[in-house]
Steps between C-alpha positions, in 0.01 A plus 500: 500500500836656588545730794400856405652815643411856402606833649367847539668809636321750713609850600330727761574857595355682800268412784196279460240777482670725248762275344483318171661204338548318177519133394683344213508146367833320473399390149435857386132424444415807703718779630435776749138420588411770754317439828434686825277471804240755370476322165497160671204571721325769296482593136766319302579804277680279248720331760497138614502324838630172639138379509446578133820316407389204713165499323677495164732223614217288639282555194788421264592183686142379516436574132803296397393218730149508349641493147714204600204309649286559195778410258585180692131400469524540120293818493742793479338840548452744217502781753506549878426832673564510877435780745694471827412713800727494809359622830712630787342579834599556862513182710601513866660839452703403191432528131455162334401364160165347591365395162547470132205463262548357153235536234570306180321517168597244240437419142578129489350297211389153584426520872197568711459723810548209742830401339610865504416524871715191569787654303466819709532297823798307372668818374453661842649191669798511267574871538784575745367852559164359613685286755703797614197726551312224680772510769344821630173536321250347263480451128172491308471399139205548273470454128279532200533294186427694179285324246 
């Protein structure tokens, strides 16, 4: 796989408590996603957060990895649905990403639950975001095979 680089631009105005910012993707996939401290730690009110974007990135990476594992085994998925939940908490006086939980549901003709569980483990091992998050926290993966 070739080296991959992507960019995002972030703007912030004001102090931490009352300021607000926006995030845009270099590709144009999203533009002006709003975020602030109150919407980061409280009600989202239609705005995003770095943690939500990390959950989307981790879930997207893992889902692609899972599709790759299943396809390489000759059993490509009909559909995969993954829910990713990133957890940030205070550790030694600093905020840290402490966990990411991935819950996968798959419709994969021709495999059993044990084979699906092995594919989940392999996909987690092959996902760069899982490795990144494990540097400061834990990653859990669970899955359910649809019949």
